[in-house]
C-alpha positions as protocol buffer text, in pm:
chain_id: "A"
residue {
  index: 1
  type: MET
  ca { x: 8274 y: 10911 z: 5662 }
}
residue {
  index: 2
  type: LYS
  ca { x: 8029 y: 11063 z: 5911 }
}
residue {
  index: 3
  type: HIS
  ca { x: 8097 y: 11396 z: 6076 }
}
residue {
  index: 4
  type: VAL
  ca { x: 8334 y: 11320 z: 6363 }
}
residue {
  index: 5
  type: ASN
  ca { x: 8211 y: 11404 z: 6713 }
}
residue {
  index: 6
  type: LEU
  ca { x: 8458 y: 11659 z: 6855 }
}
residue {
  index: 7
  type: ASN
  ca { x: 8378 y: 11561 z: 7212 }
}
residue {
  index: 8
  type: ALA
  ca { x: 8465 y: 11200 z: 7129 }
}
residue {
  index: 9
  type: LEU
  ca { x: 8799 y: 11320 z: 6989 }
}
residue {
  index: 10
  type: ARG
  ca { x: 8868 y: 11498 z: 7318 }
}
residue {
  index: 11
  type: VAL
  ca { x: 8784 y: 11181 z: 7513 }
}
residue {
  index: 12
  type: PHE
  ca { x: 9009 y: 10976 z: 7286 }
}
residue {
  index: 13
  type: ALA
  ca { x: 9296 y: 11226 z: 7323 }
}
residue {
  index: 14
  type: LEU
  ca { x: 9279 y: 11206 z: 7703 }
}
residue {
  index: 15
  type: ALA
  ca { x: 9265 y: 10826 z: 7701 }
}
residue {
  index: 16
  type: ALA
  ca { x: 9565 y: 10816 z: 7466 }
}
residue {
  index: 17
  type: SER
  ca { x: 9755 y: 11062 z: 7685 }
}
residue {
  index: 18
  type: HIS
  ca { x: 9689 y: 10871 z: 8008 }
}
residue {
  index: 19
  type: GLY
  ca { x: 9719 y: 10524 z: 7853 }
}
residue {
  index: 20
  type: ASN
  ca { x: 9427 y: 10425 z: 8073 }
}
residue {
  index: 21
  type: LEU
  ca { x: 9049 y: 10455 z: 8036 }
}
residue {
  index: 22
  type: GLN
  ca { x: 8981 y: 10496 z: 8407 }
}
residue {
  index: 23
  type: ARG
  ca { x: 9224 y: 10786 z: 8443 }
}
residue {
  index: 24
  type: ALA
  ca { x: 9068 y: 10955 z: 8141 }
}
residue {
  index: 25
  type: ALA
  ca { x: 8725 y: 10900 z: 8297 }
}
residue {
  index: 26
  type: ASP
  ca { x: 8841 y: 11054 z: 8627 }
}
residue {
  index: 27
  type: ALA
  ca { x: 8982 y: 11358 z: 8443 }
}
residue {
  index: 28
  type: LEU
  ca { x: 8653 y: 11405 z: 8255 }
}
residue {
  index: 29
  type: ASN
  ca { x: 8427 y: 11323 z: 8552 }
}
residue {
  index: 30
  type: LEU
  ca { x: 8268 y: 11042 z: 8351 }
}
residue {
  index: 31
  type: SER
  ca { x: 8227 y: 10671 z: 8408 }
}
residue {
  index: 32
  type: ARG
  ca { x: 8478 y: 10433 z: 8253 }
}
residue {
  index: 33
  type: GLY
  ca { x: 8195 y: 10283 z: 8049 }
}
residue {
  index: 34
  type: ALA
  ca { x: 8100 y: 10622 z: 7905 }
}
residue {
  index: 35
  type: VAL
  ca { x: 8460 y: 10685 z: 7798 }
}
residue {
  index: 36
  type: SER
  ca { x: 8481 y: 10341 z: 7638 }
}
residue {
  index: 37
  type: GLN
  ca { x: 8151 y: 10389 z: 7452 }
}
residue {
  index: 38
  type: ARG
  ca { x: 8252 y: 10728 z: 7310 }
}
residue {
  index: 39
  type: ILE
  ca { x: 8582 y: 10593 z: 7184 }
}
residue {
  index: 40
  type: LYS
  ca { x: 8408 y: 10290 z: 7036 }
}
residue {
  index: 41
  type: GLN
  ca { x: 8161 y: 10515 z: 6853 }
}
residue {
  index: 42
  type: LEU
  ca { x: 8454 y: 10724 z: 6725 }
}
residue {
  index: 43
  type: GLU
  ca { x: 8616 y: 10407 z: 6592 }
}
residue {
  index: 44
  type: ILE
  ca { x: 8289 y: 10315 z: 6418 }
}
residue {
  index: 45
  type: ASP
  ca { x: 8261 y: 10664 z: 6267 }
}
residue {
  index: 46
  type: LEU
  ca { x: 8620 y: 10654 z: 6141 }
}
residue {
  index: 47
  type: GLY
  ca { x: 8607 y: 10289 z: 6036 }
}
residue {
  index: 48
  type: VAL
  ca { x: 8934 y: 10203 z: 6214 }
}
residue {
  index: 49
  type: VAL
  ca { x: 9050 y: 10062 z: 6549 }
}
residue {
  index: 50
  type: LEU
  ca { x: 9226 y: 10330 z: 6754 }
}
residue {
  index: 51
  type: LEU
  ca { x: 9295 y: 10159 z: 7085 }
}
residue {
  index: 52
  type: VAL
  ca { x: 9387 y: 9809 z: 7195 }
}
residue {
  index: 53
  type: ARG
  ca { x: 9247 y: 9737 z: 7540 }
}
residue {
  index: 54
  type: GLY
  ca { x: 9471 y: 9537 z: 7776 }
}
residue {
  index: 55
  type: ALA
  ca { x: 9492 y: 9439 z: 8143 }
}
residue {
  index: 56
  type: ARG
  ca { x: 9746 y: 9717 z: 8213 }
}
residue {
  index: 57
  type: GLY
  ca { x: 9572 y: 9990 z: 8015 }
}
residue {
  index: 58
  type: VAL
  ca { x: 9529 y: 10083 z: 7650 }
}
residue {
  index: 59
  type: SER
  ca { x: 9780 y: 10110 z: 7366 }
}
residue {
  index: 60
  type: LEU
  ca { x: 9748 y: 10290 z: 7035 }
}
residue {
  index: 61
  type: THR
  ca { x: 9722 y: 10118 z: 6700 }
}
residue {
  index: 62
  type: PRO
  ca { x: 9909 y: 10281 z: 6407 }
}
residue {
  index: 63
  type: GLU
  ca { x: 9581 y: 10447 z: 6312 }
}
residue {
  index: 64
  type: GLY
  ca { x: 9540 y: 10560 z: 6672 }
}
residue {
  index: 65
  type: GLU
  ca { x: 9889 y: 10716 z: 6669 }
}
residue {
  index: 66
  type: ARG
  ca { x: 9801 y: 10913 z: 6357 }
}
residue {
  index: 67
  type: CYS
  ca { x: 9470 y: 11023 z: 6506 }
}
residue {
  index: 68
  type: ARG
  ca { x: 9633 y: 11132 z: 6831 }
}
residue {
  index: 69
  type: ALA
  ca { x: 9899 y: 11330 z: 6644 }
}
residue {
  index: 70
  type: ALA
  ca { x: 9631 y: 11506 z: 6439 }
}
residue {
  index: 71
  type: VAL
  ca { x: 9420 y: 11587 z: 6745 }
}
residue {
  index: 72
  type: ASP
  ca { x: 9722 y: 11712 z: 6943 }
}
residue {
  index: 73
  type: GLU
  ca { x: 9833 y: 11930 z: 6652 }
}
residue {
  index: 74
  type: ALA
  ca { x: 9484 y: 12077 z: 6621 }
}
residue {
  index: 75
  type: LEU
  ca { x: 9469 y: 12151 z: 6993 }
}
residue {
  index: 76
  type: ALA
  ca { x: 9809 y: 12323 z: 6977 }
}
residue {
  index: 77
  type: ILE
  ca { x: 9683 y: 12544 z: 6694 }
}
residue {
  index: 78
  type: LEU
  ca { x: 9379 y: 12637 z: 6903 }
}
residue {
  index: 79
  type: GLU
  ca { x: 9598 y: 12711 z: 7207 }
}
residue {
  index: 80
  type: THR
  ca { x: 9814 y: 12943 z: 6999 }
}
residue {
  index: 81
  type: ALA
  ca { x: 9506 y: 13114 z: 6856 }
}
residue {
  index: 82
  type: PHE
  ca { x: 9370 y: 13174 z: 7206 }
}
residue {
  index: 83
  type: VAL
  ca { x: 9702 y: 13327 z: 7311 }
}
residue {
  index: 84
  type: ASP
  ca { x: 9681 y: 13562 z: 7012 }
}
residue {
  index: 85
  type: MET
  ca { x: 9326 y: 13663 z: 7105 }
}
residue {
  index: 86
  type: THR
  ca { x: 9421 y: 13733 z: 7467 }
}
residue {
  index: 87
  type: GLU
  ca { x: 9729 y: 13946 z: 7420 }
}
residue {
  index: 88
  type: GLY
  ca { x: 9945 y: 13944 z: 7730 }
}
residue {
  index: 89
  type: SER
  ca { x: 9788 y: 13620 z: 7854 }
}
residue {
  index: 90
  type: ASP
  ca { x: 9959 y: 13484 z: 8164 }
}
residue {
  index: 91
  type: ARG
  ca { x: 9853 y: 13122 z: 8131 }
}
residue {
  index: 92
  type: ILE
  ca { x: 10121 y: 12852 z: 8109 }
}
residue {
  index: 93
  type: VAL
  ca { x: 10065 y: 12481 z: 8040 }
}
residue {
  index: 94
  type: LEU
  ca { x: 10327 y: 12248 z: 8186 }
}
residue {
  index: 95
  type: HIS
  ca { x: 10341 y: 11898 z: 8034 }
}
residue {
  index: 96
  type: LEU
  ca { x: 10510 y: 11632 z: 8249 }
}
residue {
  index: 97
  type: GLY
  ca { x: 10486 y: 11278 z: 8380 }
}
residue {
  index: 98
  type: SER
  ca { x: 10251 y: 11199 z: 8667 }
}
residue {
  index: 99
  type: SER
  ca { x: 10527 y: 11109 z: 8915 }
}
residue {
  index: 100
  type: THR
  ca { x: 10732 y: 11417 z: 8827 }
}
residue {
  index: 101
  type: ALA
  ca { x: 10418 y: 11622 z: 8888 }
}
residue {
  index: 102
  type: THR
  ca { x: 10351 y: 11453 z: 9223 }
}
residue {
  index: 103
  type: LYS
  ca { x: 10703 y: 11426 z: 9361 }
}
residue {
  index: 104
  type: TRP
  ca { x: 10883 y: 11725 z: 9208 }
}
residue {
  index: 105
  type: LEU
  ca { x: 10626 y: 11991 z: 9120 }
}
residue {
  index: 106
  type: MET
  ca { x: 10368 y: 11961 z: 9400 }
}
residue {
  index: 107
  type: PRO
  ca { x: 10615 y: 12032 z: 9685 }
}
residue {
  index: 108
  type: ARG
  ca { x: 10714 y: 12352 z: 9497 }
}
residue {
  index: 109
  type: MET
  ca { x: 10369 y: 12490 z: 9423 }
}
residue {
  index: 110
  type: ASP
  ca { x: 10377 y: 12744 z: 9707 }
}
residue {
  index: 111
  type: ALA
  ca { x: 10717 y: 12868 z: 9588 }
}
residue {
  index: 112
  type: PHE
  ca { x: 10588 y: 12888 z: 9230 }
}
residue {
  index: 113
  type: ALA
  ca { x: 10280 y: 13085 z: 9337 }
}
residue {
  index: 114
  type: ALA
  ca { x: 10498 y: 13326 z: 9536 }
}
residue {
  index: 115
  type: ALA
  ca { x: 10738 y: 13377 z: 9244 }
}
residue {
  index: 116
  type: PHE
  ca { x: 10462 y: 13410 z: 8980 }
}
residue {
  index: 117
  type: PRO
  ca { x: 10145 y: 13537 z: 9149 }
}
residue {
  index: 118
  type: LYS
  ca { x: 9987 y: 13643 z: 8817 }
}
residue {
  index: 119
  type: ILE
  ca { x: 10061 y: 13321 z: 8627 }
}
residue {
  index: 120
  type: ALA
  ca { x: 9778 y: 13069 z: 8587 }
}
residue {
  index: 121
  type: LEU
  ca { x: 9955 y: 12733 z: 8572 }
}
residue {
  index: 122
  type: THR
  ca { x: 9784 y: 12431 z: 8415 }
}
residue {
  index: 123
  type: THR
  ca { x: 9948 y: 12089 z: 8434 }
}
residue {
  index: 124
  type: GLU
  ca { x: 9893 y: 11820 z: 8170 }
}
residue {
  index: 125
  type: VAL
  ca { x: 10009 y: 11474 z: 8271 }
}
residue {
  index: 126
  type: HIS
  ca { x: 10130 y: 11237 z: 7999 }
}
residue {
  index: 127
  type: VAL
  ca { x: 10251 y: 10878 z: 7973 }
}
residue {
  index: 128
  type: HIS
  ca { x: 10442 y: 10944 z: 7649 }
}
residue {
  index: 129
  type: VAL
  ca { x: 10640 y: 11237 z: 7512 }
}
residue {
  index: 130
  type: LEU
  ca { x: 10415 y: 11476 z: 7320 }
}
residue {
  index: 131
  type: PRO
  ca { x: 10425 y: 11387 z: 6949 }
}
residue {
  index: 132
  type: ARG
  ca { x: 10357 y: 11746 z: 6839 }
}
residue {
  index: 133
  type: SER
  ca { x: 10526 y: 12083 z: 6857 }
}
residue {
  index: 134
  type: LEU
  ca { x: 10465 y: 12290 z: 7168 }
}
residue {
  index: 135
  type: GLY
  ca { x: 10254 y: 12603 z: 7154 }
}
residue {
  index: 136
  type: ARG
  ca { x: 10375 y: 12943 z: 7272 }
}
residue {
  index: 137
  type: ASN
  ca { x: 10235 y: 12902 z: 7622 }
}
residue {
  index: 138
  type: GLU
  ca { x: 10364 y: 12546 z: 7681 }
}
residue {
  index: 139
  type: ILE
  ca { x: 10664 y: 12391 z: 7857 }
}
residue {
  index: 140
  type: ALA
  ca { x: 10740 y: 12018 z: 7866 }
}
residue {
  index: 141
  type: LEU
  ca { x: 10956 y: 11819 z: 8109 }
}
residue {
  index: 142
  type: TRP
  ca { x: 11045 y: 11475 z: 7975 }
}
residue {
  index: 143
  type: PRO
  ca { x: 11302 y: 11198 z: 8033 }
}
residue {
  index: 144
  type: GLY
  ca { x: 11519 y: 11073 z: 7751 }
}
residue {
  index: 145
  type: ARG
  ca { x: 11864 y: 10975 z: 7630 }
}
residue {
  index: 146
  type: ALA
  ca { x: 11909 y: 11256 z: 7377 }
}
residue {
  index: 147
  type: PRO
  ca { x: 11794 y: 11619 z: 7356 }
}
residue {
  index: 148
  type: ASP
  ca { x: 11482 y: 11731 z: 7172 }
}
residue {
  index: 149
  type: THR
  ca { x: 11560 y: 11768 z: 6802 }
}
residue {
  index: 150
  type: ASN
  ca { x: 11240 y: 11952 z: 6709 }
}
residue {
  index: 151
  type: PRO
  ca { x: 11359 y: 12270 z: 6531 }
}
residue {
  index: 152
  type: ALA
  ca { x: 11055 y: 12456 z: 6668 }
}
residue {
  index: 153
  type: HIS
  ca { x: 11176 y: 12402 z: 7028 }
}
residue {
  index: 154
  type: HIS
  ca { x: 11437 y: 12527 z: 7267 }
}
residue {
  index: 155
  type: CYS
  ca { x: 11571 y: 12240 z: 7480 }
}
residue {
  index: 156
  type: ARG
  ca { x: 11774 y: 12226 z: 7802 }
}
residue {
  index: 157
  type: ARG
  ca { x: 11904 y: 11931 z: 8004 }
}
residue {
  index: 158
  type: LEU
  ca { x: 11786 y: 11976 z: 8363 }
}
residue {
  index: 159
  type: THR
  ca { x: 11955 y: 11683 z: 8537 }
}
residue {
  index: 160
  type: ASP
  ca { x: 12106 y: 11338 z: 8492 }
}
residue {
  index: 161
  type: ILE
  ca { x: 11875 y: 11065 z: 8616 }
}
residue {
  index: 162
  type: ARG
  ca { x: 12054 y: 10887 z: 8901 }
}
residue {
  index: 163
  type: LEU
  ca { x: 11867 y: 10595 z: 9055 }
}
residue {
  index: 164
  type: VAL
  ca { x: 11847 y: 10562 z: 9432 }
}
residue {
  index: 165
  type: ALA
  ca { x: 11698 y: 10283 z: 9646 }
}
residue {
  index: 166
  type: VAL
  ca { x: 11490 y: 10423 z: 9935 }
}
residue {
  index: 167
  type: CYS
  ca { x: 11270 y: 10299 z: 10217 }
}
residue {
  index: 168
  type: SER
  ca { x: 11095 y: 10420 z: 10531 }
}
residue {
  index: 169
  type: PRO
  ca { x: 11324 y: 10495 z: 10828 }
}
residue {
  index: 170
  type: ASP
  ca { x: 11108 y: 10248 z: 11024 }
}
residue {
  index: 171
  type: LEU
  ca { x: 11161 y: 9952 z: 10786 }
}
residue {
  index: 172
  type: ASP
  ca { x: 11367 y: 9666 z: 10934 }
}
residue {
  index: 173
  type: ARG
  ca { x: 11701 y: 9650 z: 10755 }
}
residue {
  index: 174
  type: PRO
  ca { x: 12058 y: 9532 z: 10810 }
}
residue {
  index: 175
  type: GLU
  ca { x: 12294 y: 9753 z: 11010 }
}
residue {
  index: 176
  type: GLY
  ca { x: 12568 y: 9947 z: 10830 }
}
residue {
  index: 177
  type: PRO
  ca { x: 12638 y: 9998 z: 10460 }
}
residue {
  index: 178
  type: MET
  ca { x: 12432 y: 9778 z: 10230 }
}
residue {
  index: 179
  type: GLY
  ca { x: 12557 y: 9580 z: 9934 }
}
residue {
  index: 180
  type: LEU
  ca { x: 12342 y: 9470 z: 9645 }
}
residue {
  index: 181
  type: ASP
  ca { x: 12292 y: 9120 z: 9793 }
}
residue {
  index: 182
  type: ASP
  ca { x: 12158 y: 9272 z: 10117 }
}
residue {
  index: 183
  type: LEU
  ca { x: 11935 y: 9509 z: 9926 }
}
residue {
  index: 184
  type: LEU
  ca { x: 11782 y: 9240 z: 9705 }
}
residue {
  index: 185
  type: ALA
  ca { x: 11700 y: 9029 z: 10011 }
}
residue {
  index: 186
  type: MET
  ca { x: 11452 y: 9296 z: 10121 }
}
residue {
  index: 187
  type: PRO
  ca { x: 11091 y: 9337 z: 9996 }
}
residue {
  index: 188
  type: LEU
  ca { x: 11111 y: 9529 z: 9668 }
}
residue {
  index: 189
  type: LEU
  ca { x: 10864 y: 9779 z: 9523 }
}
residue {
  index: 190
  type: GLN
  ca { x: 10872 y: 9832 z: 9147 }
}
residue {
  index: 191
  type: ASP
  ca { x: 10708 y: 10078 z: 8909 }
}
residue {
  index: 192
  type: ALA
  ca { x: 10629 y: 10047 z: 8538 }
}
residue {
  index: 193
  type: HIS
  ca { x: 10996 y: 10110 z: 8448 }
}
residue {
  index: 194
  type: ARG
  ca { x: 11071 y: 9767 z: 8604 }
}
residue {
  index: 195
  type: ARG
  ca { x: 11409 y: 9887 z: 8728 }
}
residue {
  index: 196
  type: TRP
  ca { x: 11455 y: 9611 z: 8987 }
}
residue {
  index: 197
  type: GLU
  ca { x: 11408 y: 9344 z: 8721 }
}
residue {
  index: 198
  type: THR
  ca { x: 11652 y: 9523 z: 8490 }
}
residue {
  index: 199
  type: LEU
  ca { x: 11908 y: 9548 z: 8770 }
}
residue {
  index: 200
  type: MET
  ca { x: 11879 y: 9178 z: 8850 }
}
residue {
  index: 201
  type: ASP
  ca { x: 11903 y: 9083 z: 8482 }
}
residue {
  index: 202
  type: THR
  ca { x: 12219 y: 9289 z: 8428 }
}
residue {
  index: 203
  type: THR
  ca { x: 12394 y: 9176 z: 8749 }
}
residue {
  index: 204
  type: GLY
  ca { x: 12283 y: 8811 z: 8753 }
}
residue {
  index: 205
  type: HIS
  ca { x: 12116 y: 8846 z: 9093 }
}
residue {
  index: 206
  type: THR
  ca { x: 11784 y: 8691 z: 9192 }
}
residue {
  index: 207
  type: HIS
  ca { x: 11511 y: 8781 z: 9439 }
}
residue {
  index: 208
  type: ALA
  ca { x: 11351 y: 8522 z: 9663 }
}
residue {
  index: 209
  type: THR
  ca { x: 11002 y: 8671 z: 9681 }
}
residue {
  index: 210
  type: ALA
  ca { x: 10763 y: 8828 z: 9432 }
}
residue {
  index: 211
  type: LEU
  ca { x: 10806 y: 9199 z: 9363 }
}
residue {
  index: 212
  type: LEU
  ca { x: 10519 y: 9432 z: 9444 }
}
residue {
  index: 213
  type: ASN
  ca { x: 10443 y: 9622 z: 9122 }
}
residue {
  index: 214
  type: PHE
  ca { x: 10290 y: 9967 z: 9068 }
}
residue {
  index: 215
  type: ASP
  ca { x: 10222 y: 10153 z: 8746 }
}
residue {
  index: 216
  type: ARG
  ca { x: 10378 y: 10481 z: 8866 }
}
residue {
  index: 217
  type: SER
  ca { x: 10696 y: 10578 z: 9051 }
}
residue {
  index: 218
  type: ALA
  ca { x: 10498 y: 10800 z: 9289 }
}
residue {
  index: 219
  type: LEU
  ca { x: 10286 y: 10506 z: 9404 }
}
residue {
  index: 220
  type: ALA
  ca { x: 10592 y: 10288 z: 9464 }
}
residue {
  index: 221
  type: LEU
  ca { x: 10749 y: 10570 z: 9666 }
}
residue {
  index: 222
  type: ASP
  ca { x: 10431 y: 10616 z: 9870 }
}
residue {
  index: 223
  type: ALA
  ca { x: 10435 y: 10241 z: 9943 }
}
residue {
  index: 224
  type: ALA
  ca { x: 10797 y: 10274 z: 10053 }
}
residue {
  index: 225
  type: MET
  ca { x: 10702 y: 10558 z: 10290 }
}
residue {
  index: 226
  type: GLY
  ca { x: 10431 y: 10329 z: 10427 }
}
residue {
  index: 227
  type: GLY
  ca { x: 10693 y: 10071 z: 10524 }
}
residue {
  index: 228
  type: HIS
  ca { x: 10606 y: 9814 z: 10257 }
}
residue {
  index: 229
  type: GLY
  ca { x: 10953 y: 9774 z: 10110 }
}
residue {
  index: 230
  type: VAL
  ca { x: 11230 y: 9936 z: 9908 }
}
residue {
  index: 231
  type: ALA
  ca { x: 11160 y: 10145 z: 9598 }
}
residue {
  index: 232
  type: ILE
  ca { x: 11409 y: 10262 z: 9337 }
}
residue {
  index: 233
  type: ALA
  ca { x: 11352 y: 10599 z: 9169 }
}
residue {
  index: 234
  type: PRO
  ca { x: 11530 y: 10902 z: 9019 }
}
residue {
  index: 235
  type: SER
  ca { x: 11704 y: 11117 z: 9279 }
}
residue {
  index: 236
  type: TYR
  ca { x: 11513 y: 11433 z: 9180 }
}
residue {
  index: 237
  type: MET
  ca { x: 11183 y: 11266 z: 9278 }
}
residue {
  index: 238
  type: ILE
  ca { x: 11290 y: 11175 z: 9631 }
}
residue {
  index: 239
  type: GLU
  ca { x: 11476 y: 11488 z: 9746 }
}
residue {
  index: 240
  type: HIS
  ca { x: 11172 y: 11642 z: 9921 }
}
residue {
  index: 241
  type: ASP
  ca { x: 11085 y: 11322 z: 10110 }
}
residue {
  index: 242
  type: LEU
  ca { x: 11449 y: 11264 z: 10210 }
}
residue {
  index: 243
  type: ARG
  ca { x: 11466 y: 11613 z: 10365 }
}
residue {
  index: 244
  type: ALA
  ca { x: 11141 y: 11548 z: 10552 }
}
residue {
  index: 245
  type: ASN
  ca { x: 11280 y: 11213 z: 10677 }
}
residue {
  index: 246
  type: ARG
  ca { x: 10988 y: 11024 z: 10523 }
}
residue {
  index: 247
  type: LEU
  ca { x: 11244 y: 10824 z: 10323 }
}
residue {
  index: 248
  type: ILE
  ca { x: 11608 y: 10729 z: 10369 }
}
residue {
  index: 249
  type: ALA
  ca { x: 11856 y: 10640 z: 10094 }
}
residue {
  index: 250
  type: LEU
  ca { x: 11995 y: 10287 z: 10117 }
}
residue {
  index: 251
  type: TRP
  ca { x: 12191 y: 10253 z: 9793 }
}
residue {
  index: 252
  type: THR
  ca { x: 12270 y: 10445 z: 9476 }
}
residue {
  index: 253
  type: LEU
  ca { x: 12321 y: 10279 z: 9140 }
}
residue {
  index: 254
  type: PRO
  ca { x: 12699 y: 10312 z: 9084 }
}
residue {
  index: 255
  type: GLU
  ca { x: 12673 y: 10375 z: 8711 }
}
residue {
  index: 256
  type: PRO
  ca { x: 12478 y: 10659 z: 8548 }
}
residue {
  index: 257
  type: SER
  ca { x: 12151 y: 10540 z: 8398 }
}
residue {
  index: 258
  type: GLY
  ca { x: 12223 y: 10717 z: 8069 }
}
residue {
  index: 259
  type: ASP
  ca { x: 11888 y: 10896 z: 8093 }
}
residue {
  index: 260
  type: HIS
  ca { x: 11837 y: 11266 z: 8156 }
}
residue {
  index: 261
  type: LEU
  ca { x: 11546 y: 11496 z: 8231 }
}
residue {
  index: 262
  type: PHE
  ca { x: 11500 y: 11761 z: 7961 }
}
residue {
  index: 263
  type: MET
  ca { x: 11289 y: 12074 z: 7933 }
}
residue {
  index: 264
  type: SER
  ca { x: 11148 y: 12197 z: 7601 }
}
residue {
  index: 265
  type: TRP
  ca { x: 10954 y: 12510 z: 7506 }
}
residue {
  index: 266
  type: SER
  ca { x: 10857 y: 12684 z: 7186 }
}
residue {
  index: 267
  type: ARG
  ca { x: 11096 y: 12917 z: 7006 }
}
residue {
  index: 268
  type: ASP
  ca { x: 10789 y: 13122 z: 6910 }
}
residue {
  index: 269
  type: HIS
  ca { x: 10713 y: 13303 z: 7235 }
}
residue {
  index: 270
  type: ARG
  ca { x: 10526 y: 13615 z: 7121 }
}
residue {
  index: 271
  type: GLY
  ca { x: 10263 y: 13719 z: 7372 }
}
residue {
  index: 272
  type: GLN
  ca { x: 10423 y: 13514 z: 7653 }
}
residue {
  index: 273
  type: ARG
  ca { x: 10613 y: 13765 z: 7864 }
}
residue {
  index: 274
  type: GLY
  ca { x: 10674 y: 13531 z: 8156 }
}
residue {
  index: 275
  type: ILE
  ca { x: 10781 y: 13209 z: 7988 }
}
residue {
  index: 276
  type: HIS
  ca { x: 11154 y: 13276 z: 8007 }
}
residue {
  index: 277
  type: ARG
  ca { x: 11125 y: 13363 z: 8376 }
}
residue {
  index: 278
  type: ILE
  ca { x: 10949 y: 13032 z: 8439 }
}
residue {
  index: 279
  type: VAL
  ca { x: 11209 y: 12842 z: 8237 }
}
residue {
  index: 280
  type: SER
  ca { x: 11482 y: 13007 z: 8447 }
}
residue {
  index: 281
  type: TRP
  ca { x: 11295 y: 12924 z: 8769 }
}
residue {
  index: 282
  type: ILE
  ca { x: 11268 y: 12554 z: 8677 }
}
residue {
  index: 283
  type: GLU
  ca { x: 11638 y: 12543 z: 8586 }
}
residue {
  index: 284
  type: ALA
  ca { x: 11730 y: 12708 z: 8918 }
}
residue {
  index: 285
  type: GLU
  ca { x: 11521 y: 12459 z: 9117 }
}
residue {
  index: 286
  type: PHE
  ca { x: 11702 y: 12165 z: 8957 }
}
residue {
  index: 287
  type: ALA
  ca { x: 12041 y: 12334 z: 9001 }
}
residue {
  index: 288
  type: ALA
  ca { x: 11967 y: 12385 z: 9373 }
}
residue {
  index: 289
  type: GLN
  ca { x: 11888 y: 12013 z: 9411 }
}
residue {
  index: 290
  type: GLN
  ca { x: 12227 y: 11918 z: 9271 }
}
residue {
  index: 291
  type: LYS
  ca { x: 12431 y: 12131 z: 9513 }
}
């Protein structure tokens, strides 16, 4: 095997994390073609196919999963080494989904900066849960049905995921309380979780017109604010826009979804004086939402 190009590994890791070549290209300030070429050369060097290209993005082959796990583990080792070299470092990496970053974290950035003026926060957006252990300067927010079982991690449940249908206050809608039949007669906006389709399948309802589909919850919610229809999303993502009257709640799924939002961080926290304060701050922000 040839010597593997480390830059190509970095490009591959970003593409695997985003699940999309264009998003990886944007993050790296490269063209989509350049990203594709570097990954293709990496595949040639390794003698395996790492990614399957599709209309909706890229997916990992079994060899790609193993390669991503190895790259992520190596990067975590380097992160930990850098923390050791910079004793007292005040840099925290927060791993989370893109819509959680946009709809939950961004409205709180001023409050975070005021609470932690000496903390340098870096966000890493992921499509999938990290397959590796977290380093000492890392926190991850992730949805799931069961807590993190990694023995190297602490884990806390932040909130139950309750699904709420929302739209712009200016969208034409029936007067008074809305039932499911009324709701499904409206234009519907759906993200990659395909929650409207799941709801219709489980209740036996149908929808007369085609759904407008987005690949992220944040985009569907932005379309709802623009008056294009009704989106359905976790309650923690919409709280800020409800308070600002950019969205109104039409209907809440009566039954719990069974999913929760969890927070994980490393049990090995040497050299990270502020991580427990940040963990407590995140917990307090979610607790305040639920009051």
